[in-house]
N, C-alpha and C positions, 0 to 999 in steps of 0.2 A: 715335315713333322717327324716322320719315321727316323730320320737321321738323328735328331736330337734325343728321341726315345732310345735309340740304340746306344748312344753315349751314356744315357742315364742307366741303362741295364748294366753296361760295363763298369760304371762307377759303383753301382751297388755290389757287383761281384768283388771288385777290388777293395771296397771298404771292409767287407767281411774278411778278406785275406789280410789286409793291413792291421785290422783290430786283433785278429787272432795271433799274428806275429808280434804285435805290440805287447801282447800278454806275456810273451817269452822275453823279448828284448827290453821293453820299457818297464815291465813290472818285476821281472825276475832276474834280469841281467844276463840272460842266456842268448848269446848271439848265434842264431841258427841260419844255415844256408840250405835247409832241406824243406822249406815250406811249400815250394811248388810240387814236391813229391806227394805230399798229402792232399794238395789241391787236385793232382792227377789221380790219386787213389780214389778220392771221392767221386770224381767224374767217371772213372772206369767201372767202379763197383755199381754205381747207379745205372750207367749205360748197359752193362752186361746183364744186370738183373731185369731191366726193361726189355732188352732185345732178345735175350735167350729164354727168360722165364715168363715174360709178359706181365711183370709186376707193375702196379701203379706207381707213378713217380713219388707220391707222398709216402708210400711204404718203403721205397728205396732210400729215402733221406736218413732215417735212423739207422738203417743197415749200413749205409755208407759211412756214417759217423762212427758206428761201432767197429767197422772194419779198419778205419783209419786209426782209431784208438788202440786196437789190438796190435796193428803193425807198428804204431809209434812206440809201443813198449819194447819192441825189438831193438830200437836205437836208443831209447831213453835209459833202460836199465843198465847197460854197460857204459854208455858214453857220458852219462851225467855224473859219473864218478871222476871224470876228467875235468879239467879247468882251463879257462882261457883259450889259447890258440889250439890246444889239443881237442877241446870240445868242438870248436869250429871245424877242424879237419875231419872229425868223426861225422858231423852232419853233412859236410861236403861229400864224403865218401858214400853216405847213405843216399844222397840226392842222385849221384851218378849211378849207383846200384839200381835204384828204382827206375830211372830213365832207361837203363840198359835192359831191365826186365820187360818194361812196356814195349821197348823197341824190338826185342828179340824173341819174346814169347808169342810167336805168331799163331799157334793153335788157339790161344786164349784171347789175346789182345789184337790180333791181326797185324801186329808190328807196325811198320811204316805205312801200311795201307789204311790204318785207322778203322774206326767203327762207324759206318754210315747208318742212316735211317733210324736214328734214335727217336723213339716216340716222344711227342710233346705231352706236357702234364695234362691230366684229366681229373676233374673233381666233380663228383655226383653227376657223371654223364656229360659234363660241360668241358670241352677241350680248349685248352689255352693255346691259341694259334696266332693271334694278333700281337704285334709288338707292344702295344699299349697294355695288353693283358700281362705280358711277361714283365713289363716294368712295374706293374702293381704287385705281381707275385714276388719279384725281387725286392720291392720296397717292404713287403710284409716280412720276408725272411731276414732282410738286413735289419729291420727294426727289431725283430726278435733277437738277433745276435747282439745288437747294441744294448738291448735291455739286459741280456745275460751278462755281458761284460760290465755294464754299469753296476749291476748287483755285486759282481765279483770284485770289481775295483775297490768298492767302498765297504767290503765285508772284512771281518777279522782275517779271513784267508788271504785277501788281497793285501792287507797290512803286513802280514807275515812275509809275503813275497817281496814287498818293498824293503823290508828289513834285511832279507837275504841279499837283495840287490845292493844295498848300501854297505852292509858289513855282515858277511855270512858267519864269521866267527862269533860275532856278538849275538846273532840269532841262535847259534848253537849253545852259547853259554846260558841262554834263557831256557834251554831245554827243548828247543825246536829241532825236529828231525829234518834238517834242510834238504837232504837227498830225497826224502819222500815228498816234500812240498814241491821240489823242482820237477820230479817225475809227474806229479799231478798237474802242474802248470803246463808241462810239455804235452801231456795227453789231452788236456782240455783245448789248448791252442791248435793241436793237430786235428782233433775231432771236428772242431768248428770250421777249420779251413776246408774240410771235406764238403761242407754245405755249399761253399762257393763253387766247388767242382760239379756238384749235382745241378746247380743252376746253369752253369756254362754248358754242360753236356746237352741238356734238353733245349737250351736256347739256340745253339748253333746246329744241333741235330747231327753233328759229326765231330769226332775227336781223334787225335793222333798224338804220339808222344812229344812232338815238337812244341806243343802248347805248355808242356810241363817240364821244361829243361832247366838247367842251371841258370841260364840267362833270365828265366822267369823268376827264380828265387832271388837273384841279384836285383831285378827290377823292384820286387816287393820290398826288399831291404832299402833300396834307394828311396822309395816312397816314404818310408818311415824316417830316414835320415833328413829328408827335406821337410816333411810335415812336422816331425817331432814325435817323441815317445813319452810314455808315462802318463798319458791321459787319453780321453776320447777325441779331443779336438784335433790333435796333431795328425794322426793317421788319416782322418777324413779330409783335412785340407791338403795333405800330401797327395792323396788319390786324385782329388779334383785338379790340382796343378799338373800332375804328371800325365793325366789323360786328356786334359784340354790342350796342352802345348802342341801335340801332333795334329790336332784338328785345326788349330790356328794356322799351321803351316799349309794345310790344304787350301785355305782361303787366300793365301798369298800366292797361289799358283806356282809353287816351286816344283820344278821337274821331278818326277818320281825317281829318277836315277840318283839325285843328290839329296832328296828330302830325308831319307833315313840317316845319312851321314850328318846332316845339319841337326837333326833331332838328337843324335848321340852327343854332338858338340854342345848343344844347349843343356842336356842332362849333366854332362861333365862340368860345364861352367857353373851350373846351379850347385852341384855338389861342392866344388871348390869354394864358392862364396859362402855357402852355409857352414861348412866345416871351419872356415877361417873366421867368420864374423858371428855365427850363431850356432855353436856346436850342438845345442839341444834341439835344433830345428826351429821352424817358424813359430809353432805354438806348443812345443814340447816342454816337459818339465825335467826329464832325465837327460843328463849330458853324457853321451856315449864316450867311453874312455878308449 
């Protein structure tokens, strides 16, 4: 039972990541490769506040979100004036920069040694230690994020973002400050990605930079490409597919030495099939160009 609950917790974490990145790619047309950086920023801020200052987990959540928002402005303000491939390269550079800081700033982050002994969440004196309790906590936070994005998707703000995605010049001709809207979208997506980081840090009680590398950003993008962008359904189905496939391989008793290679081959085959026959993803609305 714990095995399936573990998968559920990871699905909840990645649903938050996929939905927050979908807000950039699927609704604003901003293809970003820096999402794992904000995932890591949320995890490290929460972990450091809990370990160093002894703050309660639920107090660290808004602080982690605020920290991710402030840091996201560093990349958003200069890079969102760029377009297309240049913007992608800017986010790639920021992803590598954040990973390097986490890996080399040993006095603060302990670098490759990671941060062990992260306290588990506690509310009104009740400590969340059992995996089923974590799954319920993750379900609550994931539901909250889904509710936020559902409101944003169908709000006037969300419609402006869609218009920017489809034709930025047309949106500008209607008097919309498209740069400001893109910055807001980037900040919101980055801030909510930090929530996933706080859940991950307290769930595993240990973090190190390898969990927030460029490979992780690429994996989140892959989830969106397969599931689809531009709505709530696509990212969710993408997460389920991408997290269930490796677990199916476990039941096939494939040797550990070749299982990772087979998993990468399956991911590659899925991407080729999706891009060739269903460019908008399985349940997506927006067709990536």
